[in-house]
DRENGURO-215116 format. One record per atom (N, C-alpha, C): z, x, y; residue in one letter. Coordinates in steps of 0.05 Angstrom, whole numbers, padded with zeros to 5 digits, always signed. Example, Ala and Ser with C-alpha at 12.3 -4.5 7.8 and 13.67 -1.06 7.14 Angstrom:
2
+00156+00264-00114A
+00156+00246-00090A
+00156+00264-00066A
+00142+00257-00045S
+00143+00273-00021S
+00157+00258+00001S
***
This chain:
154
-01212-00742-00125M
-01196-00753-00103M
-01169-00762-00116M
-01148-00753-00104T
-01121-00761-00114T
-01114-00788-00103T
-01093-00799-00116L
-01083-00826-00108L
-01074-00825-00079L
-01061-00804-00071S
-01052-00802-00043S
-01075-00802-00024S
-01096-00787-00030N
-01120-00786-00012N
-01133-00814-00011N
-01134-00828-00034M
-01146-00855-00034M
-01131-00874-00016M
-01104-00872-00018E
-01087-00890-00001E
-01091-00884+00028E
-01093-00858+00035T
-01098-00851+00063T
-01125-00861+00073T
-01145-00858+00056T
-01172-00867+00063T
-01172-00897+00067T
-01160-00912+00049L
-01159-00941+00051L
-01143-00951+00074L
-01123-00937+00083S
-01106-00947+00104S
-01117-00940+00132S
-01137-00922+00133K
-01149-00915+00159K
-01165-00939+00170K
-01164-00942+00196K
-01179-00963+00209K
-01208-00954+00212K
-01225-00974+00209S
-01254-00969+00212S
-01259-00963+00242S
-01281-00948+00246A
-01289-00941+00273A
-01297-00967+00288A
-01303-00988+00273F
-01312-01013+00285F
-01289-01034+00287F
-01265-01026+00281A
-01242-01044+00282A
-01238-01053+00311A
-01233-01078+00314L
-01228-01089+00341L
-01199-01093+00346L
-01191-01087+00370S
-01163-01091+00378S
-01158-01121+00380S
-01133-01129+00380A
-01126-01157+00382A
-01137-01169+00408A
-01136-01153+00429K
-01146-01162+00456K
-01176-01167+00455K
-01191-01149+00442K
-01220-01153+00440K
-01227-01177+00422K
-01212-01181+00401K
-01216-01204+00383K
-01212-01230+00399K
-01190-01230+00415E
-01184-01254+00431E
-01206-01259+00451E
-01216-01238+00464L
-01237-01242+00484L
-01263-01252+00471L
-01270-01241+00448I
-01294-01250+00434I
-01291-01279+00425I
-01267-01286+00415F
-01261-01314+00407F
-01264-01332+00430F
-01253-01324+00453D
-01255-01341+00477D
-01283-01345+00487D
-01300-01324+00485V
-01328-01326+00493V
-01342-01345+00474V
-01337-01343+00448I
-01349-01361+00429I
-01342-01390+00435I
-01316-01395+00439T
-01307-01423+00445T
-01320-01433+00471T
-01322-01415+00491F
-01335-01423+00516F
-01364-01430+00512F
-01378-01416+00496V
-01406-01422+00490V
-01408-01449+00477V
-01390-01456+00458F
-01390-01482+00446F
-01384-01504+00466F
-01365-01499+00484I
-01358-01518+00505I
-01383-01524+00522I
-01396-01503+00530M
-01420-01507+00547M
-01441-01523+00532M
-01446-01516+00507L
-01465-01531+00490L
-01458-01560+00488L
-01433-01566+00481F
-01425-01594+00476F
-01424-01610+00501F
-01414-01599+00523V
-01413-01614+00548V
-01441-01620+00558V
-01459-01600+00556Y
-01486-01603+00565Y
-01501-01624+00548Y
-01498-01623+00522T
-01513-01642+00505T
-01500-01670+00508T
-01474-01672+00510A
-01461-01698+00513A
-01470-01711+00540A
-01470-01695+00561A
-01478-01706+00587A
-01507-01715+00586A
-01524-01699+00573S
-01553-01706+00571S
-01556-01732+00556S
-01541-01736+00535K
-01543-01760+00519K
-01533-01785+00535K
-01512-01781+00550F
-01502-01804+00566F
-01521-01810+00589F
-01534-01790+00600M
-01552-01795+00623M
-01578-01808+00614M
-01585-01804+00589A
-01609-01817+00577A
-01601-01835+00554A
-01579-01850+00559F
-01566-01865+00538F
-01585-01886+00524F
-01601-01900+00540D
-01619-01920+00528D
-01640-01907+00510D
-01651-01886+00520R
-01671-01871+00504R
-01658-01860+00478R
-01635-01848+00482F
-01620-01836+00459F
-01615-01858+00438F
-01606-01881+00446T
-01600-01903+00428T
-01625-01913+00414T
-01647-01915+00429K
-01672-01925+00417K
-01683-01905+00396K
-01683-01879+00403V
-01693-01859+00384V
-01675-01858+00359V
-01649-01860+00363L
-01631-01861+00340L
-01638-01885+00322L
-01645-01907+00335G
-01652-01932+00320G
-01677-01928+00303G
-01695-01910+00310K
-01719-01905+00295K
-01715-01885+00272K
-01693-01872+00272S
-01687-01853+00251S
-01685-01867+00224S
-01699-01857+00203P
-01697-01870+00177P
-01670-01867+00164P
-01655-01847+00172L
-01628-01843+00160L
-01606-01856+00177L
-01609-01856+00203L
-01588-01865+00221L
-01593-01892+00235L
-01616-01903+00232G
-01625-01926+00247G
-01606-01949+00248G
-01593-01955+00226H
-01575-01978+00224H
-01549-01974+00240H
-01543-01949+00246F
-01518-01942+00260F
-01523-01932+00288F
-01546-01938+00299N
-01554-01925+00325N
-01534-01930+00348N
-01525-01955+00350I
-01506-01961+00373I
-01480-01945+00369I
-01469-01947+00345L
-01444-01932+00340L
-01447-01902+00345L
-01468-01891+00334L
-01473-01862+00336L
-01480-01854+00365L
-01493-01871+00380A
-01499-01865+00407A
-01474-01860+00424A
-01453-01874+00417Y
-01427-01869+00430Y
-01411-01847+00416Y
-01411-01847+00390L
-01394-01829+00374L
-01402-01800+00378L
-01428-01794+00377I
-01436-01766+00378I
-01428-01752+00405I
-01435-01763+00428P
-01427-01749+00453P
-01397-01750+00457P
-01384-01771+00449I
-01354-01771+00452I
-01342-01750+00434I
-01352-01747+00410T
-01342-01726+00392T
-01346-01698+00405T
-01370-01694+00416E
-01376-01668+00429E
-01356-01663+00452E
-01349-01684+00467L
-01330-01680+00489L
-01302-01675+00479L
-01294-01689+00458I
-01267-01685+00446I
-01265-01656+00436I
-01286-01647+00422L
-01286-01619+00412L
-01284-01600+00436L
-01298-01605+00457S
-01296-01588+00481S
-01268-01587+00491S
-01255-01610+00492G
-01227-01610+00500G
-01209-01594+00482G
-01213-01596+00456L
-01197-01581+00437L
-01202-01551+00441L
-01227-01543+00447L
-01233-01515+00451L
-01222-01504+00477L
-01215-01521+00496L
-01203-01513+00521L
-01173-01506+00519L
-01160-01518+00500I
-01131-01515+00498I
-01124-01494+00477I
-01108-01474+00486N
-01102-01451+00468N
-01092-01459+00441N
-01074-01478+00440K
-01061-01486+00415K
-01081-01500+00396K
-01103-01511+00406T
-01122-01525+00389T
-01149-01512+00387T
-01152-01488+00398K
-01178-01475+00398K
-01188-01470+00370K
-01171-01461+00352R
-01180-01455+00325R
-01189-01481+00311R
-01173-01502+00314T
-01180-01528+00302T
-01206-01538+00314T
-01209-01535+00340G
-01234-01544+00354G
-01258-01528+00343G
-01254-01502+00339L
-01277-01486+00329L
-01283-01494+00300L
-01263-01499+00284F
-01267-01508+00257F
-01284-01534+00256F
-01276-01554+00272F
-01290-01579+00272F
-01318-01576+00286F
-01320-01557+00304S
-01347-01552+00316S
-01365-01541+00294S
-01354-01523+00277L
-01370-01513+00255L
-01379-01536+00236L
-01361-01554+00230L
-01368-01577+00213L
-01389-01594+00226L
-01387-01599+00252L
-01406-01616+00266L
-01434-01602+00266L
-01434-01576+00270M
-01460-01561+00270M
-01472-01562+00242M
-01456-01560+00222I
-01467-01562+00194I
-01479-01589+00190I
-01465-01610+00198V
-01475-01638+00195V
-01501-01641+00210V
-01502-01631+00235F
-01527-01633+00251F
-01550-01618+00237F
-01543-01595+00226T
-01564-01578+00213T
-01574-01591+00187T
-01556-01603+00172V
-01565-01618+00148V
-01584-01641+00156V
-01577-01655+00177Y
-01594-01676+00187Y
-01621-01665+00196Y
-01621-01643+00209L
-01647-01630+00218L
-01664-01622+00194L
-01651-01611+00174V
-01666-01604+00149V
-01678-01629+00137V
-01663-01650+00136Y
-01673-01675+00126Y
-01697-01685+00142Y
-01695-01683+00169M
-01717-01692+00186M
-01742-01675+00182M
-01739-01649+00178V
-01762-01631+00173V
-01775-01639+00146V
-01758-01643+00126N
-01769-01650+00099N
-01780-01678+00098N
-01772-01696+00116S
-01782-01723+00115S
-01808-01725+00131S
-01815-01704+00145G
-01840-01704+00161G
-01838-01720+00186G
-01814-01725+00195S
-01809-01741+00219S
-01822-01729+00244S
-01832-01747+00261T
-01843-01738+00286T
-01825-01748+00310T
-01801-01757+00303L
-01783-01766+00324L
-01774-01742+00341L
-01769-01747+00367P
-01760-01725+00384P
-01731-01718+00378P
-01724-01694+00385C
-01696-01685+00383C
-01679-01702+00402C
-01655-01707+00394L
-01637-01725+00410L
-01616-01709+00425L
-01617-01683+00425C
-01596-01667+00436C
-01594-01668+00466C
-01616-01673+00479G
-01616-01676+00508G
-01624-01650+00522G
-01633-01653+00546G
-01640-01630+00563G
-01660-01611+00551G
-01657-01586+00557V
-01676-01565+00548V
-01677-01563+00518V
-01654-01567+00505I
-01653-01565+00476I
-01672-01585+00462I
-01677-01607+00475S
-01695-01627+00464S
-01724-01616+00461S
-01730-01595+00476S
-01758-01585+00475S
-01762-01567+00450S
-01741-01561+00435L
-01744-01545+00411L
-01757-01562+00389L
-01772-01549+00372S
-01782-01563+00348S
-01759-01566+00328S
-01763-01583+00308W
-01741-01587+00288W
-01734-01560+00275W
-01754-01544+00268T
-01749-01518+00255T
-01735-01499+00274T
-01744-01498+00299Q
-01730-01481+00319Q
-01701-01490+00323Q
-01697-01516+00322H
-01671-01527+00325H
-01653-01519+00302H
-01664-01517+00278I
-01648-01509+00255I
-01639-01480+00259I
-01657-01463+00268F
-01649-01435+00274F
-01628-01433+00296F
-01632-01449+00317F
-01612-01451+00339F
-01585-01458+00328F
-01584-01478+00311N
-01558-01487+00299N
-01547-01466+00281N
-01564-01451+00266M
-01554-01430+00248M
-01540-01408+00264M
-01550-01403+00288I
-01537-01383+00305I
-01509-01393+00313I
-01506-01418+00320F
-01480-01429+00327F
-01462-01431+00302F
-01473-01436+00279I
-01456-01436+00255I
-01446-01408+00250I
-01463-01388+00253A
-01454-01360+00249A
-01433-01353+00270A
-01437-01361+00295L
-01417-01356+00316L
-01390-01368+00309L
-01390-01393+00299A
-01365-01407+00292A
-01351-01392+00269A
-01367-01385+00248V
-01355-01371+00225V
-01343-01344+00234V
-01358-01329+00251F
-01348-01304+00261F
-01323-01308+00277F
-01323-01328+00295G
-01299-01334+00311G
-01275-01341+00294G
-01279-01357+00274L
-01257-01365+00256L
-01246-01341+00240L
-01264-01323+00233R
-01255-01299+00219R
-01239-01280+00237R
-01247-01280+00262L
-01232-01263+00282L
-01204-01274+00287L
-01201-01300+00286Y
-01177-01314+00294Y
-01160-01321+00270Y
-01151-01301+00256K
-01133-01307+00233K
-01104-01305+00242K
-01088-01325+00234K
-01060-01324+00241K
-01044-01315+00217K
***
């Protein structure tokens, strides 16, 4: 293969290359999925606030900060949802959503390894997941965030 042929081969677009329009659409779908997740879980936490606060208080890792976290977690989820709604802040919102999902996942791994029997605090239908199922659920969202951030390069 000559140098000219190599350059031609390297400069060709892959059959799987996405147009800018498709990348934008996929990115918007990913951010919308995060908005739905965060608004749903924040609303669930606020609607069952007393229970959420009590269960946080029983956590071996978070118990001393239960009141602060009971407000901070759903408010953070709503702030991230707001960032994900605004075009100028979508990428930043997705980056911080990724960080939040990583923190939640690390906490879940800790809970699994500690043998905790505390219920999930996410609210709604998501609360019915086991700790292990919840880790896999979060890993899907982590992968979505990473994929979305890779699509949205400036």
